[in-house]
C-alpha positions, 0 to 999 in steps of 0.5 A: 274162748269157746271151742265147741262148734257143731261136729259135722262132715266137712268141718275141721278139727284144729288141735288146740295147744293143749293137745300134745299127743304126737299123733295130733300135735298141731294137726288140722283134721277134715271130718269125713263122717260124724254119726252116732257110731263115732267120727272119721277124718283125715289129717290135712297137714302131714305130707309124706315124702312118698309121691302119689305116682309111686303108689297110685300112678293112675290118679297122679295127674289129678293130684295138686302140689304137693303131689305126695301121699299124706299121713291121714292119721294113726289108724290103718296106715297101710291103707289109702283113702282119697278125698276129691272134688268134682271139677264144676260138675253138679247133679248126679254123683258119679260111680265110685264117689261119695259126696261129703260136703259141697263138691268134695267127697271120697273116692273109692280107689278100687274104681277104675280111674278112667271112670272118674278122671273126667269129672274129678278136679283134684285128689288128695290121697291119705295113708290111714285116717283118724277115728273116734268112737261114740261120744269120744270126739265130743268129749275131746272137744269139750275138754279143750283138745280141739277147735271145731271150725269151718273148712275152705276149699284150700284147706284140703287142696292147698299147696302149703300144708305146713302152714295150715294150722296157723292159717286156719287159726289166723282166719278165725275171730278173736282169740283163736287168731291170736293162737296162730302165732303161739310157738310149739313150746310156749316156754321158748317164747 
């Protein structure tokens, strides 16, 4: 089973059953930046109990269910990062928005919300992020810690993040789909 796909912004990292680090156990990470200096992404399937409106009320009307802050990763957990999609807009990038892939990108949360609310179709807010140094992620993929797969719109903005790990694996070909049914502790099977 090959787990080495191309590492690129917009792709997903899906934790393999071999990855037992509690920071990443059964996580799905959306890669936002990948270059020679390393990689950065956000964990898509760890919603917190904190509602977005309690921290960033100006963005809360653009947040789909569940409308909470997500635990984006173990780095800089006291800061917020937002991933958004442009609602049917094409052409010039709006102020405060940086495209990552397709119509999905990162919002600068210091940008006044009223400059973007007319063009943004949805926003996910993350406390913290996941980061890797140069070649670190490539090594982790090679050692079998991550599967690298394509992302779908619903992976980022879907309403059932608790099922995301299994759902992403289930749609993959071959043995990866089979892994979606594996219990957290294989000994309990």
